[in-house]
MDTraj code that builds the backbone (N, CA, C; nanometers):
import mdtraj as md
import numpy as np

residues = "MET LEU ILE ARG TYR LYS LYS SER LEU GLU LYS ILE ALA MET GLY LEU LEU SER PHE MET PRO GLU GLU LYS ASP VAL LYS LYS LEU GLN GLN THR ILE LYS GLU TYR GLU THR ASN PRO ASP TRP ASN LEU PHE LEU TRP LYS GLU GLU ASP ASP VAL LEU GLY ALA ILE GLY ILE LYS LEU GLU GLU ASP ILE ASN ALA VAL ILE GLN HIS VAL SER VAL ASN PRO SER HIS ARG ASN GLN GLY ILE GLY LYS LYS MET VAL ASN GLU VAL THR LYS LEU TYR GLU GLY LYS TYR ALA VAL CYS ALA ALA ASP GLU VAL GLN GLN PHE TYR THR LYS CYS ASP GLU GLY THR GLU".split()
xyz = np.array([
    [0.0845, -0.1174, 0.0000],
    [0.0000, 0.0000, 0.0000],
    [0.0894, 0.1243, 0.0000],
    [0.0528, 0.2194, -0.0817],
    [0.1277, 0.3443, -0.0917],
    [0.0822, 0.4391, 0.0182],
    [0.1760, 0.4907, 0.0961],
    [0.1428, 0.5888, 0.2000],
    [0.2292, 0.7122, 0.1811],
    [0.1743, 0.8274, 0.2146],
    [0.2480, 0.9526, 0.2006],
    [0.3523, 0.9634, 0.3124],
    [0.4707, 1.0112, 0.2754],
    [0.5787, 1.0304, 0.3723],
    [0.5364, 1.1305, 0.4784],
    [0.5753, 1.1030, 0.6015],
    [0.5611, 1.2012, 0.7095],
    [0.6881, 1.1966, 0.7941],
    [0.7112, 1.3041, 0.8665],
    [0.8355, 1.3227, 0.9431],
    [0.8673, 1.2040, 1.0335],
    [0.7665, 1.1398, 1.0898],
    [0.7905, 1.0271, 1.1809],
    [0.8538, 0.9076, 1.1089],
    [0.8495, 0.9072, 0.9756],
    [0.9082, 0.7982, 0.8968],
    [1.0415, 0.8390, 0.8341],
    [1.0987, 0.9482, 0.8828],
    [1.2207, 1.0036, 0.8225],
    [1.3359, 0.9028, 0.8160],
    [1.3646, 0.8349, 0.9263],
    [1.4778, 0.7414, 0.9280],
    [1.4572, 0.6267, 0.8294],
    [1.3366, 0.5765, 0.8227],
    [1.3057, 0.4682, 0.7286],
    [1.3225, 0.5178, 0.5853],
    [1.2682, 0.6361, 0.5570],
    [1.2779, 0.6925, 0.4217],
    [1.4237, 0.7168, 0.3838],
    [1.5017, 0.7719, 0.4758],
    [1.6437, 0.7962, 0.4475],
    [1.7169, 0.6651, 0.4218],
    [1.6842, 0.5642, 0.4996],
    [1.7467, 0.4332, 0.4791],
    [1.7170, 0.3772, 0.3415],
    [1.5920, 0.3873, 0.3002],
    [1.5535, 0.3359, 0.1685],
    [1.6187, 0.4170, 0.0560],
    [1.6148, 0.5488, 0.0674],
    [1.6739, 0.6327, -0.0380],
    [1.8254, 0.6158, -0.0460],
    [1.8885, 0.5779, 0.0652],
    [2.0344, 0.5612, 0.0645],
    [2.0798, 0.4457, -0.0245],
    [1.9872, 0.3587, -0.0646],
    [2.0227, 0.2492, -0.1557],
    [2.0400, 0.2978, -0.2996],
    [1.9963, 0.4208, -0.3268],
    [2.0124, 0.4753, -0.4623],
    [2.1538, 0.5309, -0.4751],
    [2.2218, 0.5022, -0.5861],
    [2.3618, 0.5434, -0.6024],
    [2.3860, 0.6932, -0.5813],
    [2.2964, 0.7780, -0.6316],
    [2.3183, 0.9224, -0.6190],
    [2.2820, 0.9773, -0.4813],
    [2.2336, 0.8925, -0.3915],
    [2.1962, 0.9367, -0.2569],
    [2.2848, 0.8748, -0.1490],
    [2.4010, 0.8255, -0.1855],
    [2.4908, 0.7608, -0.0890],
    [2.5462, 0.8593, 0.0140],
    [2.5760, 0.9811, -0.0297],
    [2.6333, 1.0826, 0.0583],
    [2.5281, 1.1302, 0.1595],
    [2.5625, 1.1294, 0.2880],
    [2.4665, 1.1631, 0.3940],
    [2.4141, 1.3057, 0.3790],
    [2.5023, 1.4002, 0.3477],
    [2.4585, 1.5389, 0.3313],
    [2.3590, 1.5523, 0.2154],
    [2.3871, 1.4851, 0.1055],
    [2.2984, 1.4876, -0.0111],
    [2.1638, 1.4246, 0.0254],
    [2.1681, 1.3159, 0.0981],
    [2.0472, 1.2462, 0.1419],
    [1.9626, 1.3358, 0.2327],
    [2.0267, 1.4055, 0.3251],
    [1.9554, 1.4968, 0.4150],
    [1.8902, 1.6110, 0.3366],
    [1.9606, 1.6621, 0.2357],
    [1.9049, 1.7686, 0.1511],
    [1.7821, 1.7178, 0.0758],
    [1.7913, 1.5960, 0.0254],
    [1.6797, 1.5370, -0.0491],
    [1.5569, 1.5230, 0.0397],
    [1.5753, 1.4694, 0.1596],
    [1.4634, 1.4531, 0.2534],
    [1.4048, 1.5893, 0.2893],
    [1.4902, 1.6875, 0.3148],
    [1.4436, 1.8226, 0.3482],
    [1.3594, 1.8798, 0.2336],
    [1.4034, 1.8552, 0.1101],
    [1.3286, 1.9031, -0.0071],
    [1.1897, 1.8379, -0.0106],
    [1.1825, 1.7073, 0.0175],
    [1.0523, 1.6389, 0.0210],
    [0.9629, 1.6943, 0.1328],
    [1.0244, 1.7378, 0.2431],
    [0.9465, 1.7899, 0.3561],
    [0.8979, 1.9323, 0.3336],
    [0.9737, 2.0119, 0.2585],
    [0.9430, 2.1547, 0.2492],
    [0.8885, 2.2006, 0.1143],
    [0.9179, 2.1297, 0.0066],
    [0.8763, 2.1721, -0.1263],
    [0.7423, 2.1060, -0.1621],
    [0.6372, 2.1857, -0.1823],
    [0.5068, 2.1257, -0.2135],
    [0.5028, 2.0513, -0.3482],
    [0.6004, 2.0759, -0.4335],
    [0.6061, 2.0070, -0.5629],
    [0.6831, 1.8758, -0.5574],
    [0.7399, 1.8437, -0.4423],
    [0.8113, 1.7162, -0.4238],
    [0.7256, 1.6291, -0.3316],
    [0.6910, 1.5094, -0.3777],
    [0.6079, 1.4179, -0.2993],
    [0.6783, 1.2838, -0.2841],
    [0.6930, 1.2416, -0.1607],
    [0.7560, 1.1132, -0.1317],
    [0.6501, 1.0176, -0.0762],
    [0.6489, 0.8971, -0.1306],
    [0.5564, 0.7941, -0.0854],
    [0.6366, 0.6718, -0.0435],
    [0.5838, 0.5999, 0.0526],
    [0.6473, 0.4768, 0.0989],
    [0.5535, 0.3604, 0.0694],
    [0.6117, 0.2433, 0.0466],
    [0.5331, 0.1236, 0.0198],
    [0.5328, 0.0385, 0.1463],
    [0.4130, 0.0130, 0.1974],
    [0.3991, -0.0613, 0.3224],
    [0.3213, -0.1895, 0.2971],
    [0.3749, -0.2993, 0.3459],
    [0.3051, -0.4278, 0.3428],
    [0.3049, -0.4808, 0.4850],
    [0.1872, -0.5129, 0.5338],
    [0.1678, -0.5500, 0.6737],
    [0.2234, -0.4376, 0.7603],
    [0.3224, -0.4624, 0.8436],
    [0.3754, -0.3557, 0.9284],
    [0.5119, -0.3061, 0.8815],
    [0.5566, -0.3512, 0.7655],
    [0.6900, -0.3163, 0.7178],
    [0.6849, -0.2178, 0.6018],
    [0.7729, -0.1184, 0.6075],
    [0.7904, -0.0267, 0.4956],
    [0.9030, -0.0846, 0.4107],
    [0.8711, -0.1192, 0.2867],
    [0.9648, -0.1925, 0.2016],
    [1.0233, -0.1099, 0.0878],
    [0.9620, 0.0040, 0.0564],
    [1.0106, 0.0816, -0.0572],
    [0.9737, 0.2274, -0.0464],
    [1.0365, 0.3074, -0.1340],
    [1.0096, 0.4510, -0.1404],
    [1.0080, 0.4934, -0.2867],
    [0.9203, 0.5883, -0.3173],
    [0.9147, 0.6438, -0.4520],
    [0.8910, 0.7944, -0.4387],
    [0.9717, 0.8705, -0.5094],
    [0.9650, 1.0157, -0.5001],
    [0.9271, 1.0784, -0.6329],
    [0.8376, 1.1772, -0.6255],
    [0.7839, 1.2441, -0.7426],
    [0.8120, 1.3937, -0.7330],
    [0.8478, 1.4512, -0.8462],
    [0.8657, 1.5965, -0.8553],
    [0.7660, 1.6473, -0.9589],
    [0.6771, 1.7374, -0.9148],
    [0.5785, 1.7942, -1.0064],
    [0.6421, 1.9125, -1.0786],
    [0.6318, 1.9119, -1.2114],
    [0.6935, 2.0174, -1.2916],
    [0.5891, 2.0920, -1.3729],
    [0.5789, 2.2224, -1.3478],
    [0.4982, 2.3148, -1.4279],
    [0.3541, 2.2694, -1.4478],
    [0.2961, 2.2047, -1.3487],
    [0.1588, 2.1563, -1.3574],
    [0.1328, 2.0669, -1.4785],
    [0.2395, 2.0079, -1.5322],
    [0.2268, 1.9223, -1.6505],
    [0.2743, 1.7812, -1.6210],
    [0.3983, 1.7694, -1.5704],
    [0.4618, 1.6388, -1.5515],
    [0.4732, 1.6006, -1.4042],
    [0.4573, 1.4725, -1.3788],
    [0.4910, 1.4131, -1.2489],
    [0.6116, 1.3241, -1.2790],
    [0.7292, 1.3714, -1.2389],
    [0.8539, 1.3027, -1.2728],
    [0.8952, 1.2115, -1.1571],
    [0.9052, 1.0821, -1.1849],
    [0.9532, 0.9875, -1.0847],
    [1.1043, 1.0059, -1.0780],
    [1.1530, 1.0497, -0.9616],
    [1.2966, 1.0753, -0.9495],
    [1.3682, 0.9814, -0.8533],
    [1.2943, 0.9126, -0.7707],
    [1.3531, 0.8140, -0.6798],
    [1.2643, 0.6902, -0.6770],
    [1.3249, 0.5743, -0.6891],
    [1.2562, 0.4463, -0.6672],
    [1.3562, 0.3581, -0.5939],
    [1.3186, 0.3133, -0.4764],
    [1.4103, 0.2310, -0.3988],
    [1.3318, 0.1253, -0.3213],
    [1.3853, 0.0040, -0.3231],
    [1.3230, -0.1068, -0.2499],
    [1.4299, -0.1683, -0.1596],
    [1.3905, -0.2038, -0.0396],
    [1.4796, -0.2716, 0.0535],
    [1.5424, -0.3916, -0.0195],
    [1.6768, -0.4035, -0.0164],
    [1.7436, -0.5115, -0.0910],
    [1.6913, -0.6517, -0.0614],
    [1.6486, -0.6776, 0.0605],
    [1.5994, -0.8118, 0.0928],
    [1.4594, -0.8383, 0.0367],
    [1.3973, -0.7367, -0.0246],
    [1.2633, -0.7537, -0.0824],
    [1.2613, -0.7220, -0.2320],
    [1.3782, -0.7163, -0.2932],
    [1.3843, -0.6864, -0.4365],
    [1.3426, -0.8073, -0.5194],
    [1.3123, -0.7811, -0.6456],
    [1.2688, -0.8833, -0.7415],
    [1.1377, -0.9507, -0.7014],
    [1.0550, -0.8764, -0.6285],
    [0.9224, -0.9264, -0.5896],
    [0.8114, -0.8398, -0.6498],
    [0.8498, -0.7453, -0.7364],
    [0.7506, -0.6600, -0.8019],
    [0.7100, -0.5365, -0.7234],
    [0.7769, -0.5074, -0.6126],
    [0.7389, -0.3933, -0.5289],
    [0.7638, -0.2612, -0.6021],
    [0.8778, -0.2489, -0.6677],
    [0.9079, -0.1275, -0.7433],
    [0.8032, -0.1023, -0.8505],
    [0.7673, -0.2070, -0.9202],
    [0.6660, -0.1959, -1.0260],
    [0.5299, -0.1564, -0.9666],
    [0.4940, -0.2150, -0.8516],
    [0.3679, -0.1793, -0.7857],
    [0.3669, -0.0309, -0.7500],
    [0.4796, 0.0187, -0.6981],
    [0.4876, 0.1598, -0.6609],
    [0.4693, 0.2487, -0.7842],
    [0.5385, 0.2156, -0.8939],
    [0.5263, 0.2932, -1.0175],
    [0.3815, 0.2919, -1.0662],
    [0.3178, 0.1759, -1.0636],
    [0.1785, 0.1653, -1.1084],
    [0.0835, 0.2468, -1.0207],
    [0.1025, 0.2421, -0.8896],
    [0.0155, 0.3178, -0.7984],
    [0.0335, 0.4685, -0.8156],
    [0.1573, 0.5127, -0.8315],
    [0.1838, 0.6549, -0.8517],
    [0.1231, 0.7006, -0.9848],
    [0.1364, 0.6163, -1.0860],
    [0.0788, 0.6495, -1.2166],
    [-0.0728, 0.6670, -1.2046],
    [-0.1387, 0.5762, -1.1318],
    [-0.2836, 0.5882, -1.1103],
    [-0.3178, 0.7149, -1.0323],
    [-0.2367, 0.7439, -0.9318],
    [-0.2603, 0.8591, -0.8455],
    [-0.2573, 0.9908, -0.9236],
    [-0.1659, 1.0010, -1.0192],
    [-0.1478, 1.1263, -1.0914],
    [-0.2160, 1.1306, -1.2274],
    [-0.2668, 1.0165, -1.2769],
    [-0.3227, 1.0167, -1.4122],
    [-0.4435, 1.1094, -1.4213],
    [-0.4526, 1.1744, -1.5356],
    [-0.5592, 1.2721, -1.5554],
    [-0.5192, 1.4117, -1.5131],
    [-0.4211, 1.4214, -1.4228],
    [-0.3741, 1.5519, -1.3757],
    [-0.2356, 1.5848, -1.4316],
    [-0.1510, 1.4826, -1.4412],
    [-0.0129, 1.5007, -1.4852],
    [0.0269, 1.3884, -1.5798],
    [0.1246, 1.4165, -1.6635],
    [0.1864, 1.3114, -1.7446],
    [0.2984, 1.2523, -1.6593],
    [0.2892, 1.1245, -1.6282],
    [0.3909, 1.0601, -1.5450],
    [0.5073, 1.0176, -1.6342],
    [0.6279, 1.0558, -1.5922],
    [0.7488, 1.0187, -1.6648],
    [0.8587, 0.9941, -1.5619],
    [0.9786, 0.9632, -1.6088],
    [1.0873, 0.9298, -1.5161],
    [1.2093, 1.0176, -1.5404],
    [1.2785, 1.0485, -1.4328],
    [1.4067, 1.1189, -1.4415],
    [1.5106, 1.0218, -1.4981],
    [1.6196, 1.0757, -1.5480],
    [1.7249, 0.9934, -1.6092],
    [1.7699, 0.8796, -1.5183],
    [1.7829, 0.9075, -1.3878],
    [1.8349, 0.8092, -1.2923],
    [1.7466, 0.6846, -1.2813],
    [1.6186, 0.6996, -1.3070],
    [1.5273, 0.5856, -1.2930],
    [1.4607, 0.5471, -1.4257],
    [1.5029, 0.6085, -1.5337],
    [1.4405, 0.5845, -1.6642],
    [1.4451, 0.4368, -1.7051],
    [1.5592, 0.3748, -1.6861],
    [1.5742, 0.2340, -1.7257],
    [1.4742, 0.1455, -1.6496],
    [1.4637, 0.1673, -1.5195],
    [1.3691, 0.0891, -1.4387],
    [1.2249, 0.1187, -1.4806],
    [1.1945, 0.2466, -1.5017],
    [1.0602, 0.2873, -1.5425],
    [1.0209, 0.2218, -1.6751],
    [1.1133, 0.2175, -1.7678],
    [1.0891, 0.1537, -1.8985],
    [1.0604, 0.0054, -1.8812],
    [1.1357, -0.0604, -1.7920],
    [1.1120, -0.2027, -1.7638],
    [0.9714, -0.2256, -1.7078],
    [0.9283, -0.1358, -1.6188],
    [0.7947, -0.1481, -1.5597],
    [0.6895, -0.1341, -1.6679],
    [0.7124, -0.0420, -1.7588],
    [0.6177, -0.0153, -1.8667],
    [0.6072, -0.1338, -1.9627],
    [0.7169, -0.2072, -1.9772],
    [0.7193, -0.3235, -2.0676],
    [0.6538, -0.4450, -2.0041],
    [0.6268, -0.4357, -1.8740],
    [0.5629, -0.5478, -1.8071],
    [0.6607, -0.6502, -1.7527],
    [0.7911, -0.6173, -1.7543],
    [0.8903, -0.7078, -1.6972],
    [0.9591, -0.6388, -1.5817],
    [1.0314, -0.7176, -1.5045],
    [1.1064, -0.6562, -1.3935],
    [1.2329, -0.7323, -1.3708],
])
top = md.Topology()
chain = top.add_chain()
for i, resn in enumerate(residues, 1):
    res = top.add_residue(resn, chain, resSeq=i)
    for name in ("N", "CA", "C"):
        top.add_atom(name, md.element.get_by_symbol(name[0]), res)
traj = md.Trajectory(xyz[None], top)
């Protein structure tokens, strides 16, 4: 289930985002989380199954036109189970009709795989 990020989930969100290559640096990671907390055009969602948060997906709204997926991360012990694809599909449903959903360069390859129906 997709849930909206809130401050109480900060450590979990930072942990998940730290698995992305461009978010390895702690200072960069802190800046990213701060941007999600303060910028109304940046939306971070977490994927929760039962009581565990297993993934994170971040969206940047651009010019009231595009919803750009800029972060997709799944806990390594839960990868290859379709969680990333589920997150992409849920976000696409959430924004469809309002925004064109697309992917940033960093996640384009994964986004394309989701669109092809493979993972």
